C-alpha positions in Angstrom: 0.8 49.7 90.3 -0.8 48.0 87.3 -2.1 44.5 87.4 -0.4 41.9 85.2 -2.1 41.1 81.9 -3.4 37.5 81.5 -1.5 35.9 78.7 -4.7 34.9 76.8 -5.6 38.6 76.5 -2.5 39.6 74.7 -2.5 40.3 70.9 0.3 38.1 69.9 1.9 37.0 66.6 1.6 33.4 65.6 4.3 30.9 64.6 2.4 28.2 62.8 4.0 26.5 59.8 3.2 23.5 57.6 4.9 20.3 58.7 7.0 20.4 55.5 8.1 24.0 55.9 11.8 24.5 55.2 14.3 25.5 57.8 14.6 28.9 56.1 10.9 29.4 56.3 11.0 28.7 60.1 13.8 31.1 60.7 11.9 33.9 58.7 8.7 33.2 60.6 10.4 33.3 64.0 12.3 36.5 63.1 9.1 38.2 62.0 7.2 37.2 65.2 9.9 38.3 67.6 10.1 41.7 66.0 6.5 42.2 67.2 6.6 40.7 70.7 8.7 38.6 73.0 5.9 36.0 73.0 4.2 34.3 70.2 1.4 31.8 69.8 2.5 28.3 68.7 1.1 24.9 68.1 1.3 23.7 71.7 0.8 27.0 73.6 3.1 30.0 73.7 6.6 30.3 72.3 9.5 32.3 73.7 12.3 33.2 71.3 14.5 35.8 72.8 17.7 34.6 74.5 17.2 36.4 77.8 13.6 35.2 78.1 14.4 31.6 77.3 17.1 31.6 79.9 14.9 33.3 82.5 12.1 30.7 82.0 14.5 27.7 82.0 16.1 28.9 85.2 12.8 29.6 87.0 12.0 26.5 89.1 8.3 27.2 88.9 8.3 26.2 85.2 8.4 22.4 85.2 9.6 20.2 82.5 6.7 19.2 80.3 8.4 15.9 79.4 6.6 14.5 82.4 3.3 15.1 80.6 4.4 13.1 77.5 2.5 9.9 78.5 -0.6 11.8 79.5 -0.7 13.8 76.3 0.0 10.8 74.1 -3.4 9.2 74.9 -1.9 6.0 76.2 -4.3 4.6 78.8 -2.7 1.2 79.6 -2.2 1.1 83.4 0.6 -1.4 83.0 2.6 1.3 81.1 1.8 4.0 83.5 2.7 1.9 86.5 6.0 0.9 84.9 7.3 4.5 84.8 9.7 5.2 87.7 10.8 8.7 88.6 13.6 10.0 86.4 16.2 12.7 86.8 15.1 13.9 83.3 11.7 14.9 84.6 12.0 15.2 88.4 11.4 18.6 90.0 12.0 20.2 93.4 14.0 18.7 96.3 14.0 15.2 94.8 15.7 16.5 91.6 18.1 18.6 93.6 19.2 15.7 95.7 19.7 13.4 92.8 21.7 16.0 90.8 23.9 16.6 93.8 24.6 12.9 94.3 25.4 12.0 90.7 26.8 15.3 89.4 30.5 14.5 90.1 30.2 11.3 88.0 29.3 13.4 84.9 32.1 16.0 85.3 34.3 17.1 82.4 37.1 15.1 84.0 35.0 11.9 83.9 34.3 12.5 80.2 38.0 13.2 79.4 39.1 9.8 80.5 37.1 8.3 77.6 38.6 10.6 74.9 41.2 8.0 73.7 38.4 5.4 73.3 36.3 7.9 71.5 39.1 8.4 68.9 39.5 4.6 68.6 35.7 4.2 67.9 35.4 7.0 65.4 38.5 5.8 63.5 37.2 2.3 63.4 34.0 3.4 61.9 35.7 5.6 59.3 38.1 2.6 58.4 35.0 0.8 57.1 34.1 3.4 54.5 37.3 5.4 53.8 38.4 3.4 50.8 34.9 3.6 49.2 34.8 7.4 49.2 31.1 7.4 50.1 28.8 6.4 52.9 25.4 6.9 54.4 26.7 8.9 57.3 23.7 8.4 59.7 23.8 4.6 59.6 27.5 4.1 59.0 28.9 6.6 61.5 26.3 8.4 63.7 24.2 5.5 64.8 27.0 3.2 66.0 29.3 5.9 67.4 28.0 6.8 70.9 26.8 3.4 72.0 30.2 1.6 72.4 31.2 4.7 74.4 28.1 4.4 76.6 29.0 0.7 77.2 32.6 1.8 78.1 31.2 4.5 80.4 28.9 2.1 82.2 31.4 -0.8 82.3 29.3 -3.0 80.0 31.0 -5.5 77.6 31.8 -3.9 74.2 30.1 -6.7 72.4 26.7 -5.7 73.9 26.6 -2.4 72.1 23.9 -3.6 69.7 21.7 -4.5 72.6 22.2 -1.0 74.0 21.6 0.6 70.6 18.2 -1.1 70.3 17.2 -0.3 73.9 18.2 3.4 73.3 16.1 3.6 70.2 13.1 2.1 71.8 13.3 4.0 75.1 13.5 7.3 73.2 10.1 6.6 71.6 8.5 7.9 74.7 9.2 11.5 73.4 7.7 10.8 69.9 4.2 11.9 68.8 3.5 8.3 67.9 3.9 6.9 71.4 0.3 5.6 71.5 1.3 3.0 68.9 4.8 2.3 70.2 4.6 2.3 74.0 4.8 -1.5 74.1 8.3 -1.2 72.6 9.2 1.2 75.4 8.0 -1.2 78.0 9.8 -4.1 76.6 13.1 -2.2 76.3 12.7 -1.0 79.9 12.1 -4.5 81.2 15.1 -5.9 79.4 17.4 -3.0 80.4 16.4 -3.3 84.1 17.2 -7.0 84.1 20.6 -6.4 82.5 21.4 -3.4 84.8 20.5 -5.3 88.0 23.0 -8.0 87.1 25.6 -5.3 86.3 24.9 -3.5 89.6 25.3 -6.7 91.5 28.7 -7.4 89.9 29.9 -3.8 90.5 29.0 -4.0 94.2 31.5 -6.8 94.7 33.9 -5.9 91.9 34.3 -2.1 91.6 35.8 -0.8 88.4 36.8 2.5 86.8 33.4 3.2 85.3 30.3 5.3 85.8 28.2 2.6 87.4 30.9 2.1 90.1 31.0 5.9 90.7 27.2 6.0 91.0 27.1 3.1 93.5 29.8 4.9 95.5 28.1 8.3 95.3 27.3 9.5 98.8 26.7 12.8 100.6 26.0 13.1 104.3 25.1 9.4 104.5 22.7 9.6 101.5 23.1 7.0 98.7 21.3 6.0 95.6 18.7 3.2 96.0 18.7 0.4 93.5 15.7 1.9 91.8 17.5 5.2 91.5 20.6 3.4 90.0 18.3 1.7 87.4 16.7 5.0 86.6 20.2 6.6 86.1 21.3 3.9 83.7 18.0 4.5 81.8 18.7 8.3 81.8 22.3 7.8 80.6 21.1 5.7 77.6 18.3 8.1 76.7 20.4 11.3 77.2 23.7 10.0 76.0 22.9 8.5 72.6 20.4 10.3 70.4 21.7 13.8 71.2 25.2 12.9 70.1 24.0 10.9 67.1 21.8 13.7 65.8 24.1 16.5 66.6 27.0 14.9 64.8 24.7 14.3 61.7 23.4 17.9 61.9 27.0 19.3 62.1 28.3 17.2 59.2 25.2 18.0 57.1 25.9 21.7 57.8 29.5 21.4 56.8 28.6 20.2 53.3 27.5 23.7 52.7 30.7 25.2 54.1 33.6 23.2 52.5 36.1 25.9 53.4 35.3 25.4 57.1 35.5 21.7 56.8 39.0 22.0 55.3 40.0 24.5 58.0 38.9 22.1 60.7 41.1 19.4 59.2 44.1 21.7 59.1 43.4 23.1 62.6 41.9 20.5 65.0 42.4 23.0 67.8 39.2 24.6 66.5 37.2 21.5 67.4 35.7 23.1 70.6 34.6 26.2 68.8 33.3 24.1 65.9 31.1 22.1 68.3 29.7 25.2 70.0 29.1 27.1 66.7 27.4 24.1 65.0 25.2 23.5 68.1 24.3 27.2 68.0 23.6 27.3 64.3 21.9 24.0 63.9 21.1 22.2 67.1 19.6 18.7 67.3 17.4 20.0 70.2 15.5 23.0 68.9 13.6 23.7 72.0 12.0 22.4 75.2 8.6 22.8 76.7 7.7 23.9 80.2 4.4 24.2 82.0 3.5 26.6 84.9 3.3 24.7 88.2 1.5 27.7 89.7 0.3 31.1 88.5 3.4 32.9 87.3 3.9 36.5 86.5 6.8 37.3 84.2 7.4 40.6 82.4 4.0 41.8 83.6 2.2 38.9 82.0 0.2 36.4 84.0 0.6 32.8 83.0 -2.1 30.8 84.8 -1.2 27.4 86.3 -0.9 24.8 83.6 0.1 27.3 80.9 2.3 25.6 78.2 5.4 27.6 77.0 7.9 26.4 74.4 11.4 27.9 74.9 12.7 27.9 71.3 16.4 27.5 71.9 17.1 27.4 68.1 15.7 30.9 67.9 17.5 32.1 71.1 20.7 30.8 69.6 20.4 33.3 66.8 19.5 36.3 68.9 21.3 39.4 67.5 21.4 40.8 71.0 23.9 38.1 71.9 25.7 37.2 68.7 27.0 39.5 66.0 25.6 38.5 62.6 23.8 35.5 64.1 22.8 33.9 60.8 26.5 33.6 59.8 28.1 30.2 60.4 31.8 30.5 61.4 33.8 28.0 63.4 36.4 30.7 64.2 33.8 32.9 65.8 35.0 34.4 69.1 33.0 33.2 72.1 30.0 35.6 72.7 30.2 35.5 76.5 26.9 33.7 76.6 26.6 30.0 76.0 24.6 28.4 73.2 21.4 26.9 74.6 21.1 23.6 72.8 22.0 21.8 76.0 19.4 23.9 77.9 19.9 26.0 81.0 18.9 25.9 84.7 18.3 22.8 86.8 17.5 20.6 83.8 20.7 21.6 81.9 21.9 18.5 80.1 23.6 16.2 82.6 25.7 14.5 79.9 26.8 17.8 78.2 30.5 17.2 79.0 30.3 13.7 77.5 28.5 14.9 74.4 30.9 17.8 73.9 33.9 15.4 74.2 32.4 12.9 71.7 31.8 15.7 69.2 35.2 17.4 69.8 37.0 14.1 69.2 35.0 13.0 66.2 34.9 16.1 64.1 38.6 16.7 63.4 39.1 13.1 62.6 36.2 13.1 60.2 37.4 16.3 58.5 40.9 14.9 58.1 39.8 11.5 56.8 36.8 12.5 54.8 38.1 15.5 52.8 36.2 17.2 49.9 32.9 16.4 51.5 29.8 16.5 49.3 26.1 15.3 49.4 25.5 12.2 47.3 21.9 12.9 46.4 19.6 14.4 49.0 19.6 14.9 52.7 16.4 13.5 54.3 15.5 15.1 57.6 13.5 13.6 60.5 9.9 14.8 61.0 9.1 17.6 63.4 7.4 15.2 65.8 10.7 13.8 67.2 12.2 15.4 70.3 15.8 15.1 69.1 16.0 16.1 65.5 18.5 15.7 62.6 19.1 13.9 59.3 17.3 10.7 58.7 19.6 9.9 55.8 22.8 11.7 54.9 24.5 10.2 51.8 28.0 11.6 51.4 30.9 11.5 49.0 34.5 12.4 49.9 38.0 11.7 48.6 38.8 8.0 49.3 41.8 7.0 51.4 43.3 3.9 52.8 
């Protein structure tokens, strides 16, 4: 029996591109690398691009979510910031993570998301009402930014008029995943303090006045006498805002930007809203707002006869796995009528850290896209799409100026 080869001794291709490299350049570089080996060298360690390998690593509990290292790697050395960080379901591992997922999982079921669908339609129609007669909009600021926040407020049972507060908190809390955290961590701290104060008051009200909302469900969550503590409730509200806003905002923008290059599919979606579910899965496969996730080895790990020493950093490139020809026929073709492949697209991840809010995000996108296609026909780009820098964890258009046929 041969010994595994230490990863650093492998002759591997590299995936290193300039920060301004185009999406097409990235696709070509990844394709070239994975024809040589299932592993490649990347900027932050090693990159995995094949579907089966990405899934295997994401489902192996020995590979831990590197998001927990974000503060350490950012260079922030303020003890006040470090001490303010409470454990989060987004970064927990092991028994603590399993317990929390088990307790809160039912509150994030497809059924829970479905009860919000009428309100989702109300919100997206209200946003389109403001721009429909003009026949043009800046889609990110006019539609994407304000869309998920009122729904999060409704989900949590917060007053609708507080959506602007939640929007600011969401934007500031998400800075923890940006490369510029060292200069922005004080905004994360301030948003965390303000949200905790707000949430404590909400929790106190819901304990005495239960309602049909997520916060009431979380307070009531119990299994074998185990309940969430107040700190865990606060952490869950924080996680809902982080996980439930930017993913939807950016994925909606990515999808509509993509549709400007496929007008016939935009028109088809308007005619056939029953294709909404397939359109969501196909657009997330073809152009996902989350292009990958990073893991580190919590111990020495042997996979495919390769030894990854403890601490090894591996990027699972879900955007590449989503175009694996072993899973999808003609993977570089975008087609909202594509038959399901039998394997899910990986933009929501896989394994124990599979996106907790996936059902909510899917519902929001499924409700928004047909309405947008019907009310914003003959979609076109009014100038140039500006994309966010690579340093953000959840990616998409920074600006998306659009034109379309005006309506009342």
